[in-house]
N, C-alpha and C positions, 0 to 999 in steps of 0.2 A: 433457586442456587441466585449469589449473587453475583458470577462469570457470565448468565441467560441475561440477568440485567443491566449492564455495565454496556452488553451488548444490544438490546432492545432501546434501551436511554440512547444509544450512542444512533441508533436507524432511526426512531423519532424525533433525535437531534437537527436530522439533516428533513427528515417529512414536514416538521413544526413548523422550518425555518428553510421550506425551499427556494419563499424572490431572494433573501438574502445568500445562497447558497448558490443560485442562478446567475447573482453580481458576483462571486469571487469568481467563481468556474467559467461561466458559460464562453467567454470569448477565451481564455489560456486553456482552456480544454480543447476549443476549436482544434488549435495548431495540434494536437498530442492526436485526433481523430485523422486530420492529412499527412500526421507522418503514418499510419496506418493503413491510410490508400495511398499513399507511396509506395509502401510495402509491397501489399497485395497487388499492385501493380507491377512490380518487380521479381513476384514469386513467380515459378515457372510451373505452367499448367497442365493437369492433363497427362501423361507419358513422358513429357519432355524432358529431356538427358540433359541438355545442351541450351542453355539459356543465353542471350546478351545482353546485357542491359545499359543500357547507352551513357555516356558519364555525364550526363546531364544528368540522368533521372536519378544513376548514381548521388550525383552532389545534393540533389532535391534533397532524398532521404538521409543522409548524414546531416545536413543542415537542418530539416526539419524534426530530426530526433535529438539534436542539442538542445531546440528551444523546445520542444516536449517535456526535457529536464526540466531547464527555469521556469518551463510553466507549471510544472508538478512540484517544483519547491515552491513556487510562487502564489499557488493555492494553497497549500499545507501551512503557510505560514498567512496566511490572511485570513483564513479560517481558524488557524487556534485563535487567534488574535480577536477576529469577533463573541467566539464563545465567553476568552475568559477574560475581554477588556473590555466587550461591548462594541468595537468596531466596524463602521459599515462600509462598504465604499461607497459613496460619492459619486462614481459614475459608472461604466461599462469595468472597469479595469480598477482593483485592490489598489491602496495607494505601494506604490514599489516601496521596499525596506530592503536595499542594495543591501548593504552590510551582514542585515539578518539572515537573509533566503544565504548569500555564500557561506557566511558559518552555521546553516540550518546542512549543509551539502555538505560540510568538510564533520558535521556530526554523524550524519547518515553515514557516510563512506569508513566512520571510523567505527561504527555501531554494528555494517556489512562486514568488516573483516573482523567479527568478533566473532558475531553469527556464522559466519563463515569459517575459522578457524574451531568452531567447537562440531561441528556438524561433521567435519573433513572425522577430526578425533573419533567423535566417536561411529561413521560409519565405520571402522574399524570389524570393531566388536560384533557389529549388526551384517558386515558384509559373512564374518565366522558365523554366524547363527542363520543366515541364508545360504550357506554353505553345506550346511547342516541339515535345514529345514528350511526348502522354498518354495512352501510352500505359507511359510510367518512370512513372505515378500509383500506382500503387501499391504499389512497390517504395520511392519517395521518401518516403512516408507512413508506411509500417513505418521507415525510419531515420530520419526523425525522431521519430519515439515513443522511439526505440532510444536516440539522439541526447538527448533529455529524459530518460530513467532513467540513463541513464551519467552523466550530470552532476547527477541527483538524489543518487548514488548514491555518488559524487567528494562530497560535501561534507555527505552524507547519515551523515560518520558522527559528524560532531557531533553528532545526536540521543540514538543510544546513551551518548553521553557527558554530554551533559547529563543525561540519565537515573539516572546515577550520581552528579552532581552533581560532574560535570570539566569546567570551560570548556575552550571549545574553541572557535577563532572559525574563520571560514571560511578566509582564507587558511593559517592551522593543518591545519584537514582538509585542503583542496585539497595542499596539501604531502605529507599525513601518505598520501593514497592513491596520489600519484603515480608512487613502485614497483612498485605494481601496476594502471600504466593497461590493460596489456594483457588482465591479468584482466578488470579493471570493462568493458571493451568489449565482448568474450564476453558477462559476467556478464546484461548487457545486452539481448543479440539471444537471449538463449536465455530469459529473463524474457517477453518482450515476445511470442517466440514460445508459449511456455507458456499465457501470457495467452487468444491468442487460441483456440490448441486447448481451452483446457477450457474458452472460450465458446461453443464452437461450437452443442454439442447445444442452449444455448437460441434463438441464434440460427439455427439450423434449423426449432427446431418450430414450426409453422403458428401457434398457439396462441399468442402470447409473454407471453399473460397466465393461463397456466394456471395450477393448483395444483404440476404437476407442475414446471415452471418453475420457482415461487415455492420453491420445496422445494429446487430445486439451487442457485437462485445461493444462496442464505442456506446453504447447507453447502459448498458452493464460495468462497461470499463468506469464509467461516470462515475455510478451509485455504489462501487467498489472504493475510489478513491475518497468519495467523501463521506461515505462510515469508514474506513481506518482511520484517515484523519480525523476524526470523530472520537474511534473508542483512543486513540493516543491523548486526544482530550480531555475524552471522561477521565480515563488512569489518571492522569497527572493531577488533576483536581480533585480525586479521589482521595490521592496516595499524600502529593504534598499540599494540598489547601488545604484538608478534610473536609472535601464539599460533600454533599449529601447527594444520593439517587433517587429514593425512596419516594 
């Protein structure tokens, strides 16, 4: 299955370039980890019904959340550029590409809005089916999430394009990925299934706010981030540049 090949290629893209992956993301991802720690500190524990979060802590959560978004965009742009152009960070941080990062944010928001509209539209018939057959709820929810991922991948090749300063419209992205429609369907199902699988240990932990869960979430989150960006990069290489992953 070509979808599995793309996912496997993306996974090994990270594993075979761990040193560069850490140089691209270690410092920046630490900001996201700090944000997760602060959110955990601000989250009620046990049977607490009323929790008063200090203004200072609330401000730190908001500030690190903003910085975490910037950091994730910075990582994505830097990793796309490394894979597609061979640009390797010279220091502990990848080069700051302010204009490209801002454009990446704009394109991400645009794609997210389109996907959200499609999901809302799909929820109407799904809701009717679920009302008639409640047992179909879980499979339909899985299918809905997979559809959202599929649409994101179809449009998402414009993100790595932007990271290397190549202009691409939504229409062009959709057309470029049309020939790999079946591949992306399978890839979407694999990605959703893999995401559920790796989150199971955290979900099954009786203490979701434990230190073990936090560490696990941070580590898994890093791999998920890097593999997710790699999948988009691989799709761009296959669909737009005609690269071979075999």
